[in-house]
C-alpha positions in Angstrom: -10.5 5.0 31.9 -11.1 7.8 34.4 -8.3 6.3 36.5 -5.9 6.8 33.5 -6.9 10.4 33.1 -6.5 11.0 36.9 -3.1 9.2 37.0 -1.9 11.4 34.2 -3.0 14.6 36.0 -1.3 13.5 39.3 1.9 12.7 37.4 1.8 16.2 35.7 1.2 17.9 39.0 4.1 16.1 40.6 6.4 17.0 37.6 5.3 20.6 37.9 6.3 20.8 41.6 9.7 19.4 40.8 10.4 21.6 37.8 9.0 24.9 39.2 11.4 25.1 42.1 11.0 28.9 42.5 7.2 28.8 43.1 6.0 30.9 45.9 5.3 28.8 49.0 1.6 29.5 49.1 1.2 28.5 45.5 3.3 25.4 46.0 1.0 24.4 48.9 -2.1 24.8 46.7 -0.6 22.6 44.0 0.5 20.0 46.5 -3.0 20.0 48.1 -4.6 19.6 44.6 -2.3 16.7 43.7 -3.0 14.9 47.0 -6.7 15.3 46.7 -6.8 13.9 43.2 -4.6 11.0 44.4 -7.2 10.4 47.2 -10.1 10.6 44.7 -8.4 8.0 42.6 -9.1 5.3 45.2 -12.8 5.8 44.8 -12.9 5.6 41.0 -13.0 1.9 40.6 -16.2 1.6 42.6 -17.7 4.6 40.7 -16.9 3.2 37.3 -18.5 -0.1 38.2 -21.7 1.6 39.3 -22.0 4.3 36.7 -23.6 2.2 34.0 -26.8 2.1 36.1 -26.8 5.5 37.6 -26.6 8.8 35.6 -25.6 10.7 38.7 -22.5 8.6 39.3 -21.7 8.8 35.6 -21.8 12.6 35.9 -19.6 12.4 39.0 -16.9 10.5 37.1 -17.2 13.1 34.3 -16.6 15.9 36.7 -13.5 14.3 38.1 -12.1 13.9 34.6 -12.9 17.6 33.9 -11.1 18.7 37.1 -8.1 16.6 36.2 -7.9 18.0 32.7 -8.4 21.5 33.9 -5.7 21.2 36.5 -3.2 20.1 33.9 -4.3 22.9 31.5 -3.9 25.6 34.2 -0.4 24.6 35.1 0.7 24.2 31.5 -0.7 27.6 30.7 1.2 29.1 33.6 4.4 27.4 32.3 3.8 28.6 28.8 3.3 32.2 29.9 6.4 32.1 32.1 8.4 30.6 29.3 7.6 33.5 27.0 9.7 35.8 29.3 13.1 36.8 28.2 14.7 34.3 30.6 13.8 31.9 33.4 15.2 34.3 35.9 12.8 37.1 34.8 9.9 34.7 35.0 10.7 33.8 38.6 11.1 37.5 39.4 7.6 38.1 38.0 6.2 35.6 40.4 8.0 37.1 43.4 6.6 40.5 42.4 3.1 39.0 42.7 2.1 39.9 39.1 -1.3 39.3 37.8 -0.4 35.9 36.3 0.4 34.6 39.7 -2.9 35.7 41.1 -4.7 34.2 38.2 -3.2 30.8 38.7 -4.0 30.9 42.4 -7.5 32.0 41.6 -7.9 29.1 39.1 -6.7 26.6 41.7 -9.1 28.0 44.3 -11.9 27.3 41.9 -10.7 23.8 41.4 -10.6 23.3 45.2 -14.2 24.4 45.5 -15.2 21.9 42.7 -13.3 19.1 44.5 -15.1 19.8 47.7 -18.5 19.7 45.9 -17.8 16.3 44.3 -16.5 15.0 47.7 -19.9 15.7 49.2 -21.6 14.0 46.2 -19.4 10.9 46.6 -20.8 10.4 50.1 -24.3 11.0 49.0 -24.0 8.4 46.1 -22.4 5.8 48.3 -19.2 5.5 46.4 -16.7 3.5 48.5 -12.9 3.2 48.5 -11.7 0.2 46.7 -8.0 -0.5 47.0 -6.4 -1.0 43.6 -3.8 -3.4 45.1 -6.5 -6.1 45.6 -5.0 -8.0 42.6 -8.1 -7.6 40.4 -6.9 -4.6 38.5 -5.2 -5.4 35.2 -1.5 -4.8 35.0 0.0 -1.9 33.0 2.8 -4.2 32.0 2.5 -5.4 28.4 4.8 -7.8 26.7 6.7 -5.8 24.1 6.7 -8.4 21.3 6.4 -7.8 17.6 4.2 -10.9 17.2 0.5 -10.4 16.4 -2.4 -12.6 15.4 -3.7 -12.3 11.8 -7.5 -12.7 12.0 -7.5 -13.8 8.4 -6.3 -17.3 9.5 -9.3 -17.6 11.8 -12.2 -16.0 10.1 -12.1 -18.6 7.4 -12.5 -21.6 9.6 -15.1 -23.7 7.6 -15.1 -21.3 4.6 -12.3 -22.8 2.5 -14.9 -24.2 0.1 -16.4 -20.7 -0.2 -13.1 -19.2 -1.1 -12.6 -21.8 -3.8 -16.1 -21.3 -5.2 -15.7 -17.5 -5.4 -12.3 -17.8 -6.9 -13.7 -20.0 -9.6 -16.4 -17.5 -10.3 -13.9 -14.7 -10.6 -11.6 -16.7 -12.9 -14.1 -18.4 -15.1 -13.9 -17.9 -18.9 -16.6 -15.3 -19.1 -15.5 -12.2 -21.0 -18.4 -10.0 -19.8 -17.5 -7.7 -16.9 -19.5 -9.2 -14.1 -20.2 -8.4 -10.4 -19.7 -10.8 -7.5 -21.6 -9.6 -4.5 -21.0 -10.8 -0.9 -23.6 -9.9 1.7 -24.4 -10.7 5.3 -24.6 -9.1 8.7 -21.8 -7.2 10.3 -19.1 -9.3 11.9 -19.4 -12.3 9.5 -16.2 -11.5 7.7 -17.3 -10.1 4.4 -14.3 -7.7 4.1 -11.8 -10.3 5.2 -13.2 -12.8 2.6 -12.9 -10.2 -0.1 -9.4 -9.4 1.0 -8.5 -13.1 0.9 -9.7 -13.2 -2.7 -8.1 -9.9 -3.6 -4.7 -11.1 -2.5 -5.0 -14.6 -3.9 -2.0 -15.6 -6.1 -4.3 -16.6 -8.9 -5.9 -13.2 -8.8 -2.6 -11.5 -8.8 -1.6 -13.3 -12.0 -5.0 -13.0 -13.8 -5.7 -9.3 -13.1 -3.0 -6.8 -14.0 -5.0 -4.0 -12.6 -6.4 -4.3 -9.1 -7.8 -1.6 -6.8 -9.8 -1.4 -3.6 -12.2 1.3 -2.4 -14.2 1.6 0.8 -17.6 3.2 0.5 -19.2 3.1 4.0 -22.4 4.9 4.9 -21.2 8.4 4.1 -19.3 8.7 0.8 -18.3 11.1 -1.8 -18.4 9.7 -5.4 -15.8 12.1 -6.7 -13.4 11.2 -4.0 -13.8 7.5 -4.7 -13.3 8.1 -8.4 -10.1 10.1 -7.8 -8.8 7.5 -5.4 -9.3 4.7 -8.0 -7.6 6.8 -10.7 -4.6 7.6 -8.5 -4.2 4.0 -7.4 -4.0 2.9 -11.0 -2.1 5.8 -12.6 0.0 7.0 -9.7 0.1 10.4 -8.0 2.2 12.7 -10.1 1.6 16.4 -9.5 0.2 16.8 -13.0 -2.3 14.0 -12.4 -3.4 15.5 -9.1 -3.9 19.0 -10.5 -5.9 17.5 -13.4 -8.2 15.4 -11.3 -9.0 18.3 -9.0 -10.3 20.4 -11.9 -12.6 17.6 -13.2 -16.3 17.3 -12.7 -17.9 14.0 -11.7 -18.8 13.3 -15.3 -15.2 14.1 -16.4 -13.8 11.7 -13.8 -16.0 8.8 -14.9 -15.0 9.3 -18.5 -11.3 9.5 -17.6 -11.5 6.3 -15.5 -13.4 4.5 -18.3 -10.7 5.5 -20.8 -8.0 4.3 -18.3 -9.6 0.9 -17.9 -11.3 0.2 -21.3 -8.4 -1.8 -22.8 -7.3 -3.4 -19.5 -8.4 -6.4 -17.5 -9.1 -5.2 -13.9 -10.5 -6.3 -10.6 -12.1 -3.6 -8.4 -13.4 -4.3 -4.8 -16.1 -1.9 -3.7 -16.2 -2.6 0.0 -19.0 -1.8 2.5 -21.8 -0.5 0.3 -24.9 0.6 2.2 -27.1 2.0 -0.5 -27.9 1.0 -4.1 -27.3 4.6 -5.2 -23.6 4.3 -4.2 -23.0 1.5 -6.7 -25.2 3.1 -9.3 -23.1 6.3 -9.1 -19.9 4.3 -9.7 -20.7 1.5 -12.1 -20.7 3.6 -15.3 -17.0 4.3 -14.7 -16.2 0.6 -15.0 -16.2 -0.3 -18.7 -17.0 -3.8 -20.1 -14.1 -4.5 -22.4 -15.1 -8.1 -22.9 -11.8 -9.2 -21.3 -13.0 -10.9 -18.1 -12.9 -7.9 -15.8 -14.6 -8.3 -12.4 -16.0 -6.2 -9.6 -16.5 -7.5 -6.0 -19.1 -5.8 -3.8 -19.5 -6.3 -0.1 -22.6 -5.2 1.7 -24.9 -5.9 4.6 -28.0 -5.3 2.4 -29.5 -8.1 0.4 -31.2 -5.7 -2.1 -27.8 -4.0 -2.8 -26.3 -7.4 -3.5 -29.1 -8.7 -5.6 -29.5 -5.6 -7.8 -25.8 -4.9 -8.4 -25.8 -7.0 -11.6 -28.7 -8.9 -13.1 -26.4 -11.7 -14.3 -23.9 -11.4 -11.5 -23.1 -13.9 -8.7 -24.5 -13.3 -5.2 -23.1 -15.1 -2.2 -24.8 -14.9 1.2 -22.2 -15.4 4.0 -23.4 -17.9 6.5 -22.9 -18.2 10.3 -20.4 -20.8 11.5 -21.5 -24.2 12.8 -21.0 -25.1 16.4 -18.0 -27.2 15.4 -16.5 -24.5 13.3 -17.1 -22.0 16.1 -15.2 -24.1 18.6 -12.4 -24.6 16.1 -12.1 -20.8 15.6 -12.2 -20.2 19.3 -9.3 -22.7 19.9 -7.2 -21.3 17.1 -7.5 -17.8 18.5 -6.8 -18.8 22.1 -3.3 -17.9 23.0 -2.6 -20.9 25.2 -4.9 -23.9 24.4 -2.8 -26.2 26.5 -3.6 -24.3 29.6 -7.4 -24.9 29.2 -8.4 -27.5 31.7 -11.6 -29.6 31.2 -13.6 -27.3 33.5 -12.5 -24.2 31.6 -13.3 -26.0 28.3 -16.9 -26.7 29.5 -17.4 -23.0 30.3 -15.9 -21.9 27.1 -18.1 -24.2 25.0 -21.2 -22.7 26.7 -20.1 -19.2 25.9 -19.0 -20.0 22.3 -22.4 -21.6 21.7 -24.2 -18.4 22.7 -22.1 -16.5 20.1 -24.4 -18.1 17.5 -21.7 -18.6 14.9 -20.7 -14.9 14.6 -16.9 -15.0 13.9 -16.2 -11.4 15.2 -18.0 -12.2 18.6 -16.0 -15.5 18.9 -12.6 -14.0 18.3 -13.3 -11.1 20.7 -14.4 -13.6 23.3 -11.3 -15.8 22.7 -9.1 -12.7 23.0 -10.7 -11.8 26.3 -10.4 -15.3 27.8 -6.8 -15.6 26.6 -5.8 -13.2 29.4 -7.6 -15.1 32.1 -5.4 -17.9 33.4 -7.7 -19.2 36.2 -11.0 -21.0 36.2 -12.7 -18.5 38.4 -11.8 -15.7 35.9 -13.6 -17.6 33.1 -16.5 -18.2 35.4 -16.8 -14.5 36.2 -16.9 -13.8 32.4 -19.7 -16.3 31.9 -21.7 -15.0 34.9 -21.5 -11.5 33.6 -22.5 -12.4 30.0 -25.4 -14.5 31.2 -26.9 -11.5 32.9 -27.5 -9.9 29.5 -28.8 -12.9 27.5 -32.1 -11.9 25.9 -35.0 -13.8 24.5 -33.0 -15.1 21.5 -30.6 -16.8 24.0 -27.5 -15.3 22.3 -24.7 -13.1 23.6 -24.5 -9.6 22.2 -21.1 -8.7 20.9 -21.4 -5.3 22.7 -21.4 -7.2 26.0 -18.3 -9.2 25.2 -16.6 -6.1 24.0 -17.5 -4.2 27.2 -15.9 -7.0 29.2 -12.9 -7.0 27.0 -12.5 -3.3 27.4 -12.8 -3.5 31.2 -10.2 -6.2 31.3 -7.6 -3.8 29.8 -5.0 -2.0 31.8 -5.5 1.8 32.1 -2.8 2.5 29.6 -4.3 0.1 27.0 -7.7 1.6 27.6 -6.4 5.0 26.5 -4.7 3.4 23.5 -7.9 1.6 22.4 -10.1 4.7 22.9 -7.8 6.7 20.7 -8.8 4.7 17.7 -12.3 6.2 18.0 -11.1 9.7 17.0 -10.4 8.5 13.5 -13.2 8.4 10.9 -15.3 5.3 10.5 -13.5 2.4 8.7 -10.3 4.5 8.6 -7.2 2.5 7.9 -4.6 3.8 10.3 -0.9 3.5 9.8 0.7 1.7 12.7 3.5 4.3 13.0 0.9 7.1 13.2 -1.0 5.6 16.1 2.1 4.5 17.9 3.7 8.0 17.7 0.4 9.6 18.7 0.2 7.4 21.8 3.7 8.4 22.7 3.3 12.2 22.5 -0.1 11.9 24.3 1.7 10.4 27.3 0.0 7.0 27.2 3.3 5.0 26.9 5.2 4.7 30.2 8.9 5.5 30.2 11.3 2.8 31.2 14.4 0.9 30.1 12.8 -0.2 26.8 12.4 2.1 23.8 9.0 3.7 23.9 8.4 2.7 20.3 8.9 -1.0 21.3 6.6 -0.6 24.3 3.9 1.1 22.1 4.2 -1.6 19.4 3.7 -4.2 22.2 0.5 -2.3 23.2 -0.8 -2.4 19.6 0.0 -6.1 19.3 -1.9 -6.9 22.5 -5.0 -5.0 21.2 -4.7 -7.1 18.0 -4.3 -10.3 19.9 -7.4 -9.4 21.9 -9.2 -8.9 18.5 -10.1 -5.3 19.4 -8.0 -4.1 16.5 -7.7 -5.7 13.1 -4.6 -6.1 10.9 -5.0 -4.6 7.4 -1.4 -4.9 6.1 1.9 -6.2 7.3 5.4 -5.9 6.0 8.5 -7.6 7.2 6.6 -9.3 10.1 5.3 -6.0 11.4 1.9 -4.5 11.3 1.9 -1.5 9.0 -1.8 -0.7 8.8 -4.7 -1.5 11.1 -8.3 -0.5 11.8 -11.1 -1.0 14.3 -14.2 -2.9 13.0 -17.2 -0.6 12.7 -19.1 -2.8 15.1 -16.5 -2.2 17.7 -15.9 1.5 17.0 -19.1 2.6 18.9 -17.6 1.6 22.2 -14.5 3.8 22.2 -16.6 6.7 21.0 -19.2 6.2 23.7 -16.5 5.8 26.5 -14.6 8.8 25.2 -17.6 11.0 25.4 -18.5 9.7 28.9 -15.1 10.7 30.3 -14.4 13.7 28.0 -11.4 11.9 26.5 -12.1 13.3 23.0 -14.9 14.7 20.9 -15.7 14.6 17.2 -16.7 17.7 15.3 -19.3 16.3 12.9 -22.3 18.5 12.7 -24.3 15.7 11.1 -24.1 13.8 14.4 -24.2 16.8 16.8 -21.0 15.8 18.5 -19.2 18.8 19.7 -17.8 19.8 23.0 -15.6 22.9 23.6 -14.4 21.6 27.0 -12.6 18.5 25.6 -8.8 18.4 25.3 -8.8 16.4 22.0 -10.9 17.2 18.9 -11.3 15.1 15.7 -12.5 17.2 12.8 -14.3 14.9 10.3 -16.2 17.5 8.3 -17.0 21.3 8.1 -13.5 22.2 9.3 -14.0 25.8 8.2 -16.9 26.2 10.5 -15.1 24.5 13.3 -12.1 26.9 13.0 -14.3 29.9 13.0 -15.9 28.8 16.3 -12.5 28.4 18.1 -11.3 31.2 20.3 -8.3 32.0 22.5 -10.2 31.3 25.7 -10.1 27.6 25.0 -6.9 26.9 26.9 -7.7 23.2 27.5 -7.3 22.1 23.9 -4.3 19.9 23.5 -4.8 17.9 20.2 -6.6 18.7 17.0 -6.8 16.1 14.2 -8.2 17.3 10.8 -9.7 14.7 8.5 -11.7 17.1 6.4 -10.1 17.0 3.0 -11.6 20.2 1.8 -10.6 22.5 4.6 -8.7 25.6 3.5 -6.6 28.1 5.4 -6.0 25.9 8.4 -3.5 28.3 9.8 -5.5 31.5 9.7 -6.5 30.9 13.3 -3.1 29.7 14.5 -3.4 31.7 17.7 -5.8 29.2 19.1 -3.2 26.4 18.5 -0.9 27.9 21.1 -1.2 25.1 23.7 -1.4 22.2 21.3 0.7 19.0 21.7 -0.7 17.4 18.5 -1.6 19.1 15.2 -2.5 16.4 12.7 -3.6 17.4 9.2 -4.8 14.9 6.8 -6.2 17.0 3.9 -6.6 16.9 0.2 -3.6 17.1 -2.1 -5.0 20.1 -3.9 -5.1 22.1 -0.7 -2.4 24.7 -1.2 -1.9 25.6 2.4 1.2 27.6 3.3 2.7 27.1 6.7 3.3 30.5 8.2 6.2 31.7 10.3 3.9 31.7 13.3 4.1 27.9 13.4 7.3 28.5 15.4 5.3 29.9 18.2 3.6 26.6 19.0 6.2 25.7 21.6 4.2 22.9 23.2 3.9 20.9 19.9 5.2 17.3 20.2 3.7 15.9 17.0 3.2 17.8 13.7 1.7 16.0 10.7 1.2 18.1 7.5 -0.1 17.1 4.1 0.0 18.9 0.8 2.9 21.0 2.0 6.1 21.6 0.0 8.0 24.0 2.2 8.4 24.8 5.9 9.5 28.1 7.3 12.8 28.4 9.3 10.8 29.1 12.4 10.1 25.3 12.6 13.4 25.1 14.5 11.8 26.8 17.5 9.7 23.7 18.3 12.1 22.3 20.8 9.6 19.8 22.2 8.7 18.3 18.8 9.1 14.5 18.8 7.5 13.7 15.5 7.5 15.6 12.2 5.7 14.2 9.2 5.5 16.2 6.0 3.4 14.4 3.3 3.9 16.3 0.0 2.1 13.6 -2.0 3.7 13.2 -5.4 6.3 16.0 -5.0 9.2 16.6 -2.7 9.7 19.2 0.0 12.4 21.6 1.3 13.3 21.4 4.9 15.0 24.4 6.3 18.4 24.0 7.8 16.9 24.9 11.2 15.2 21.5 11.3 18.3 20.2 12.9 17.5 22.4 16.0 14.7 20.1 16.9 16.7 18.5 19.6 13.9 16.2 20.8 13.0 14.9 17.4 12.5 11.1 17.3 10.7 10.6 13.9 11.4 12.6 10.8 9.3 11.6 7.7 9.7 13.9 4.8 10.9 13.5 1.2 13.4 16.3 1.3 15.8 17.2 -1.5 18.5 19.3 0.2 20.9 17.7 2.6 20.7 18.7 6.3 24.4 19.5 6.9 24.2 19.3 10.7 21.7 16.4 10.9 24.0 14.8 13.5 22.7 17.2 16.0 19.5 15.1 16.1 21.0 12.6 18.4 17.6 11.2 19.6 16.4 10.5 16.1 15.0 7.0 15.7 13.4 7.1 12.3 14.5 9.0 9.2 12.2 8.3 6.2 12.2 9.9 2.8 15.7 11.3 2.3 15.8 12.3 -1.4 19.3 13.8 -1.7 23.0 12.9 -1.2 22.6 13.4 2.5 25.7 11.4 3.6 28.3 12.7 1.1 29.9 15.2 3.5 28.2 14.2 6.7 29.4 11.4 9.0 26.3 10.4 11.1 28.4 8.8 13.8 26.4 10.8 16.5 23.1 9.4 15.3 23.5 6.6 17.8 19.7 6.0 18.2 18.8 5.8 14.5 17.0 2.5 13.8 15.2 3.0 10.5 16.5 4.8 7.4 14.8 5.2 4.1 16.3 7.0 1.0 14.8 7.6 -2.5 16.0 9.0 -5.8 19.5 7.6 -5.3 21.9 8.2 -8.1 25.2 6.5 -8.9 27.1 9.6 -8.0 25.9 9.5 -4.4 28.1 8.5 -1.6 26.5 6.0 0.8 29.6 4.7 2.6 29.0 6.9 5.7 25.8 4.9 6.4 28.2 2.3 8.0 28.6 4.8 10.9 25.0 4.1 12.0 25.9 1.4 14.4 22.3 0.7 15.6 20.6 0.8 12.2 18.2 -2.2 12.0 16.1 -1.4 8.9 17.5 0.1 5.7 15.5 0.9 2.5 17.3 2.3 -0.5 15.6 3.2 -3.8 17.3 4.5 -6.9 15.9 7.1 -9.3 14.4 5.6 -12.4 17.0 3.8 -14.6 19.8 4.7 -12.2 22.3 2.3 -10.7 23.5 2.1 -7.1 26.9 3.4 -6.1 29.1 0.9 -4.2 27.1 -1.0 -1.6 30.1 -2.6 0.2 29.3 -0.5 3.2 26.4 -2.8 4.0 28.8 -5.4 5.5 29.7 -2.9 8.2 26.1 -2.3 9.4 26.5 -4.8 12.3 22.9 -4.7 13.6 21.1 -4.5 10.2 18.2 -6.9 10.1 16.0 -5.8 7.2 17.3 -4.6 3.9 15.4 -3.5 0.8 17.4 -2.4 -2.3 15.4 -1.1 -5.3 17.4 -0.2 -8.4 20.1 -1.6 -10.7 23.0 -3.2 -8.9 26.0 -3.5 -11.2 27.9 -5.7 -8.7 26.5 -7.3 -5.7 28.5 -6.8 -2.5 30.7 -9.8 -1.9 29.6 -9.9 1.7 26.6 -8.7 3.6 26.2 -8.2 7.3 25.5 -11.6 9.0 22.8 -10.0 11.1 20.4 -9.6 8.1 17.2 -11.7 8.5 15.0 -10.3 5.7 16.0 -9.0 2.2 14.3 -7.7 -0.9 16.1 -7.0 -4.2 14.0 -5.2 -6.7 14.8 -4.3 -10.3 18.5 -5.1 -9.6 19.1 -6.5 -13.2 21.9 -8.7 -11.9 23.8 -10.6 -14.5 25.5 -13.0 -12.1 23.7 -15.5 -10.0 23.2 -13.9 -6.5 22.4 -17.2 -4.7 26.1 -18.1 -3.9 26.5 -14.8 -2.0 23.0 -14.6 -0.4 23.0 -18.3 0.5 25.8 -17.8 3.0 23.9 -15.3 5.2 23.5 -17.4 8.4 20.4 -15.6 9.7 18.5 -14.9 6.5 14.8 -16.0 6.9 13.0 -14.2 4.1 14.2 -13.4 0.6 12.4 -11.8 -2.3 14.0 -11.4 -5.7 11.8 -9.1 -7.8 13.0 -8.6 -11.4 16.4 -8.8 -9.8 18.3 -11.3 -12.0 18.6 -11.6 -15.8 20.4 -14.9 -16.0 19.0 -18.3 -17.1 20.1 -20.4 -14.1 20.3 -20.1 -10.3 22.3 -22.5 -8.2 22.0 -23.1 -4.4 24.9 -25.0 -3.0 24.7 -27.6 -0.2 24.2 -26.1 3.3 23.1 -22.7 1.9 20.2 -20.7 3.2 20.3 -22.7 6.4 17.6 -20.5 8.1 15.5 -19.5 5.1 11.8 -19.9 5.7 10.3 -18.0 2.7 11.5 -17.4 -0.8 9.8 -15.4 -3.5 11.0 -15.3 -7.1 9.1 -12.6 -9.2 9.7 -11.5 -12.7 12.8 -13.5 -13.4 11.8 -13.6 -17.1 14.9 -15.5 -18.4 15.2 -18.0 -15.7 15.1 -21.6 -17.1 16.8 -23.8 -14.5 16.9 -23.9 -10.7 19.5 -26.2 -9.2 19.0 -26.9 -5.5 21.7 -28.5 -3.4 20.6 -31.6 -1.5 20.9 -29.9 1.9 20.0 -26.3 0.9 17.0 -24.6 2.5 16.2 -27.2 5.1 13.7 -24.9 6.9 11.8 -23.6 3.9 8.1 -23.2 4.6 6.9 -20.9 1.9 7.7 -20.5 -1.8 6.3 -18.0 -4.3 7.0 -18.0 -8.0 5.4 -15.4 -10.2 6.0 -14.4 -13.8 8.9 -16.7 -14.4 7.5 -18.1 -17.7 10.6 -20.0 -18.8 11.1 -21.9 -15.5 9.4 -25.1 -16.5 10.3 -27.2 -13.5 11.1 -26.5 -9.8 13.3 -28.8 -7.7 11.4 -31.9 -6.6 12.0 -31.1 -2.9 10.3 -27.7 -3.3 7.0 -29.4 -4.3 6.4 -30.5 -0.7 6.6 -26.9 0.6 3.5 -25.9 2.6 2.8 -22.7 0.6 3.5 -23.3 -3.1 2.5 -20.7 -5.7 
């Protein structure tokens, strides 16, 4: 990890020397010396990092190197920032030539760094840290396969537990009108949450419970926040609802939720409960309407499970048997065929020592998947055997430490970054990918940085260091780090000053760190910041109650990342001064409806996310001046007339206006993903056909509105994923042959869509959701030649399905929901692997 930080500093120093061509010779020499010295120090880091776990002095030595690297970058960026504030670049250079104070300050700062480097050089010799060449072949490669594939742990956690799933499903679905509680308990890593999610997403549950919601409690919780979340998940997030909820007391919220649920059959999952008091504070809000409603609780505490409901069902999750453990290990291993008998013998020894803990087994399998040689597996076993204690089992922390050390420097940074989020936080995949990009963790090359970053995320998932929470269209959309694994990135981050978390309850606060995560008491944190903190580059606020975030905007001057995830009722106003944060590369705002015109000054901005919750926002016309913008996520209601200036734009999400009526986006050559909402029949969508590299298109009509003509879709030559939500009066006669996945929602088609859709040569997944109002669908011979999954949902009038003898030859999955008049499915479909 220290190597990654040092590499970043060396790169930045090299870039500075190239860009600042007018530097005075003496200052250029100082910067060059600094860069070379850090490059030299890098060769000693591997030995130091191997020795630091047993020597506090060496750990401090590594920490000091990281501090010097961070300070070097901060000093030069501060200089660049100050020079950039001059009227022109020429004036800035003239200032340096006149030996103004700023020049002497930079030189003085670098002299101080030189002295610190000389000091740690002496310590290096004293501590016996030697030069280890990184080219020895042992260091993990920074190259990661940029594939969109990932491993879903849900397939593996339930090895040996299929009978448990069926037992618990039967308990949830039994003819018992009383609202009852099903409790699942067991130690961390056994798969309680994954089991609950498997039940929650079961087709039988989807059909039986019209209302479903999921809340995560954890050790630190706020009852009112949990109640608000449940209400919003059931009722939606209109502005009126949000305003009402924020005015309510805890008692009011409970009464409101009871009234909302009292006539409805519901399933609520209350995940990760640590104290009985947490459930006691919530249970009165869940009425017993004598209609078979259910609550699932997951907990590590037996007493919490046993006392949740006197007449409820309690299930203790067991450990896997040795046979089940080995089955799980093999399923998770990326290349089972490459495992020779000698490797299998080593693996069985290690799996046995995991003592049936699924999380330990999948992390071990993820680690060994990247070791192709017998000696690499032997080294893993030898290392783990050093730490086996009296109970003869391997601790998951030891496996995790090995897995972490096996990562490349870039992947280490990416994994550590998860630690800055609150415990059990579900993270959007786009958020973490875009953060990695602006932080400089993703190497630039021929491939799109977004694709490289997605490959990094998928590798962390394959290694079982990151868990998949949700997917859509074969891509991970949400993920998290298991709480048993989260301690490692926090510990490592603190050791190398990678980030710090401002949480007074845990006394974690460092003013010298370049990244801060604010989990609570944000007001106090802001009041303690001051302008002298020039190192700070990223601030991420997760305190929902913080107000007046921008009152101290002066201390944000050097930020790359400003990430605000705050409450919907927080009526923060973005000041004009936001335009002075020239360094910003990522700006994420929540609860904001308007942005000032000064936003156009942020020429380095790559990602702009404006989450206005239930309402929409106004983007100033100056938004199009953000010439480096790659990702724009905002539900804006006024067209950006000159949006074609954003030629680097990759993602445009949330367009809520007739954006393309008078705008030909032919210059948006890099746009890959487009999402539009509130579409009306009067809109003009034909110019979307000019987006020649568009691969994902989501179009949603306003309530009860119909789409305008959709014939343009045939001209989107690279379109792969298409979602149309809203009434379609006439389906296009032809779609682009490149489409692989399609969803039609609430289309209310009166003519059978299958003859047109069946001719798409590459269509693999199709979902029709309340899309057709006819009584019959017919699939002709040779249609749907590549289709693998078909879902028919809410086709209320459908009575007959005629399937051609050679249609759908590759079908693997079939889902049929809420089609009450369809009494019989084609005989051949009854043999499909997934039949709902």
